[in-house]
C-alpha positions in Angstrom: 71.6 92.6 131.8 71.3 91.7 128.1 73.9 89.8 126.1 75.2 92.9 124.4 75.9 94.7 127.7 77.7 91.6 129.0 80.2 91.7 126.2 83.7 92.7 127.4 85.1 96.1 126.5 87.9 96.3 123.9 91.3 95.7 125.5 93.2 98.9 126.0 96.2 99.6 123.9 99.6 98.6 125.4 101.2 101.3 127.5 104.1 101.5 125.1 101.8 103.0 122.4 101.3 106.2 124.4 105.0 106.3 125.3 105.9 105.9 121.6 103.5 108.7 120.6 105.1 110.9 123.3 108.5 110.0 122.0 107.7 111.4 118.5 105.5 114.2 119.7 102.3 112.9 118.1 98.7 112.7 119.4 96.8 109.5 119.2 94.9 109.6 115.9 91.1 109.4 116.0 91.2 107.0 113.0 93.7 105.2 110.9 93.4 107.4 107.8 95.9 109.0 105.4 96.0 112.3 107.3 97.1 110.5 110.4 99.6 108.4 108.6 101.2 111.5 107.1 101.4 113.2 110.5 102.9 110.1 112.2 105.6 109.7 109.5 106.5 113.4 109.7 106.7 113.3 113.5 108.9 110.2 113.4 111.3 111.6 110.8 111.7 114.8 112.9 112.3 113.2 116.2 113.9 109.7 115.8 117.3 109.9 114.2 118.6 107.6 111.4 121.8 106.3 113.0 124.2 103.4 112.8 125.8 103.8 116.2 124.9 100.3 117.5 127.2 98.8 114.9 130.2 100.8 116.3 129.2 100.2 119.9 129.2 96.5 119.2 125.5 96.4 120.3 123.4 93.5 119.2 120.6 94.3 116.7 117.7 92.0 117.2 114.8 92.1 114.7 112.0 91.5 117.1 109.1 93.9 117.5 109.4 94.2 121.3 113.2 94.9 121.2 112.9 97.4 118.4 110.2 99.4 120.1 112.2 99.3 123.4 115.2 100.8 121.6 113.1 103.7 120.3 110.9 104.3 123.3 112.8 103.2 126.4 116.4 103.8 125.2 115.3 106.9 123.2 117.6 106.0 120.4 117.3 105.8 116.6 118.5 103.1 114.2 118.9 102.1 110.6 116.1 101.0 108.3 115.3 97.6 109.8 115.0 99.1 113.2 113.2 102.3 112.3 110.6 100.9 109.9 110.3 97.7 112.0 109.3 99.6 115.0 107.1 102.1 113.1 105.2 99.2 111.6 104.5 97.9 115.1 103.2 101.3 116.1 101.0 101.7 113.0 99.4 98.2 113.5 98.5 99.0 117.1 96.8 102.3 115.9 94.6 100.4 113.4 96.6 100.5 110.2 97.2 97.4 108.0 100.9 97.2 107.4 102.9 94.9 105.1 106.7 94.7 105.1 108.4 95.0 101.7 112.0 94.4 100.8 113.9 96.6 98.5 117.4 96.8 96.9 119.1 100.2 96.9 120.6 101.6 93.7 124.3 102.4 94.3 127.1 103.8 92.2 126.7 103.3 88.5 123.1 102.2 89.0 124.2 98.9 90.5 121.6 97.2 92.8 122.4 96.3 96.3 121.9 93.0 98.0 118.4 91.4 98.4 116.8 92.7 101.7 119.0 95.8 101.4 116.1 97.9 102.8 112.8 97.4 104.4 109.8 99.7 103.6 106.1 99.6 104.5 103.0 99.2 102.5 100.2 100.8 104.5 96.5 100.6 104.0 94.3 103.2 105.7 90.6 103.1 106.6 89.6 106.0 104.3 89.8 104.2 101.0 93.0 106.0 99.8 96.3 104.5 99.0 97.8 102.0 99.5 100.8 104.0 100.7 104.5 103.5 100.9 105.6 104.7 104.3 109.3 105.0 105.1 111.0 106.5 108.1 114.3 104.5 107.6 115.9 105.8 104.4 117.6 108.9 105.7 117.0 111.9 103.5 113.9 110.8 101.8 110.2 111.7 101.2 108.6 113.4 104.2 105.1 112.2 103.2 103.8 108.7 102.4 103.8 108.0 98.6 100.8 106.5 96.8 102.0 103.1 95.6 99.6 102.7 92.7 100.3 106.1 91.2 102.7 106.3 88.2 102.7 110.1 87.9 105.1 112.3 89.8 104.2 112.9 93.5 105.3 116.3 94.9 107.0 116.3 98.3 108.9 118.9 100.2 112.0 116.8 99.5 111.5 116.5 95.7 109.4 114.9 93.0 108.9 111.1 93.5 107.7 108.6 90.9 107.1 104.9 90.8 108.1 103.2 87.6 107.4 99.6 86.6 110.4 97.3 86.8 111.1 93.7 85.8 109.3 90.8 87.5 106.5 93.0 88.9 108.9 95.2 91.0 108.7 99.0 91.2 111.6 101.4 90.9 111.3 104.6 93.1 112.8 107.7 91.5 113.5 111.0 93.2 113.9 113.9 90.8 114.6 111.4 88.1 117.3 109.5 90.0 116.6 105.9 91.0 116.5 105.3 94.8 115.6 101.7 95.2 113.8 98.7 93.6 110.8 97.6 95.6 109.6 94.0 95.7 105.8 94.0 96.4 105.6 90.5 97.9 104.8 90.5 101.6 107.7 89.8 104.0 108.2 89.4 107.8 110.9 90.8 110.0 112.8 87.5 110.2 113.3 87.7 106.4 115.6 90.7 106.9 118.0 89.1 109.3 120.6 88.3 106.7 120.5 91.9 105.2 120.9 93.4 108.7 123.8 91.1 109.5 125.5 92.0 106.2 125.1 95.7 106.9 126.5 95.6 110.4 129.4 93.2 109.7 130.6 93.4 106.0 133.5 95.7 105.1 131.6 96.3 101.8 128.7 97.9 103.7 128.9 101.7 104.1 127.4 101.3 107.6 130.6 99.6 108.9 132.9 102.2 107.3 131.5 105.4 108.9 129.4 106.9 111.6 126.2 108.7 110.8 123.4 110.2 112.9 120.8 112.3 111.0 117.3 113.7 111.3 114.9 116.0 109.6 114.4 119.5 111.0 111.7 122.1 110.5 113.6 123.9 107.7 116.2 121.3 106.6 118.3 118.6 108.1 121.0 118.0 110.7 123.6 115.3 110.4 126.6 114.3 112.5 129.3 112.3 110.6 132.0 111.4 113.0 133.1 114.8 114.3 131.6 116.8 111.4 128.3 118.5 112.2 126.3 119.3 109.0 123.3 121.6 109.0 121.1 122.3 106.0 118.7 125.2 106.4 116.4 126.0 103.4 119.0 124.5 101.1 122.0 126.2 102.6 124.6 123.7 103.9 127.1 124.4 106.6 129.8 122.1 108.0 131.4 122.5 111.4 134.3 120.4 112.7 133.7 119.6 116.4 136.6 119.6 118.9 136.9 117.3 121.9 134.8 114.4 122.9 132.6 116.6 125.2 131.6 118.7 122.3 130.7 115.7 120.2 128.7 114.2 123.0 126.9 117.5 123.4 126.0 117.5 119.7 124.5 114.0 120.0 122.4 115.3 123.0 121.4 118.7 121.7 120.6 117.8 118.1 119.4 114.2 118.4 118.3 113.7 122.0 120.9 110.9 122.5 122.3 110.8 126.0 125.5 109.0 125.3 128.2 108.4 127.9 130.9 107.5 125.4 131.6 108.0 121.8 131.3 105.3 119.2 134.3 104.6 117.1 134.4 103.0 113.7 135.2 99.4 114.1 137.7 97.8 111.8 136.3 95.0 109.7 138.5 92.4 107.9 138.9 92.9 104.2 137.2 90.5 101.8 
């Protein structure tokens, strides 16, 4: 037996990788290219809801890869940006993509920037020489496809026209149909860097996450969102709101539209005024 044949075979991927792919209804890609990245992002957006229920269930949110993946795969839940993009980054790395976490500040009312580490997004490099790409499954109603980070022309997406524009200190502003979405800092970050931002958004009365309940995901022809007891469906641009009745009807909506098997309803937790 020669030296080459004695070399050990590559270690198999962890079992959770296949479970994660099953969760989002995606096949394991043959290679880590742009086509695979686009499919994985779309599948994730259409199956894993953007939701802030843990805040109102008083559940701890731990920014560690293993715990984030377990929430998506084992608990079959969703999350907000730190959880969704944190877990998606872990999956992409296991599939052969090179992923860097980036911090962003979201533009609010009047064009005011949010706090540092307001949002986490992903810089993804593929093995086909394209990109680099901005991948994001944690910004709610957003681009369905990864966006080319180095491009400064408008990029067409089913959700609108997106464009990166140079901003002060080497940052980038992302615009959607001319409206600024967030300011992206291109310096690499790690999950631990986002702990203060996550703490702020789950505890501060100034955070919109502590003031309301939201659960939302992309559908084949639009979007479905549950805000408290209001079910909002958008189909090919047509929006319809339905007020749900008793708790059983709301629990059924979480189950039927988002795959969340809840045993009780979350309630908005009062936070002390600043």
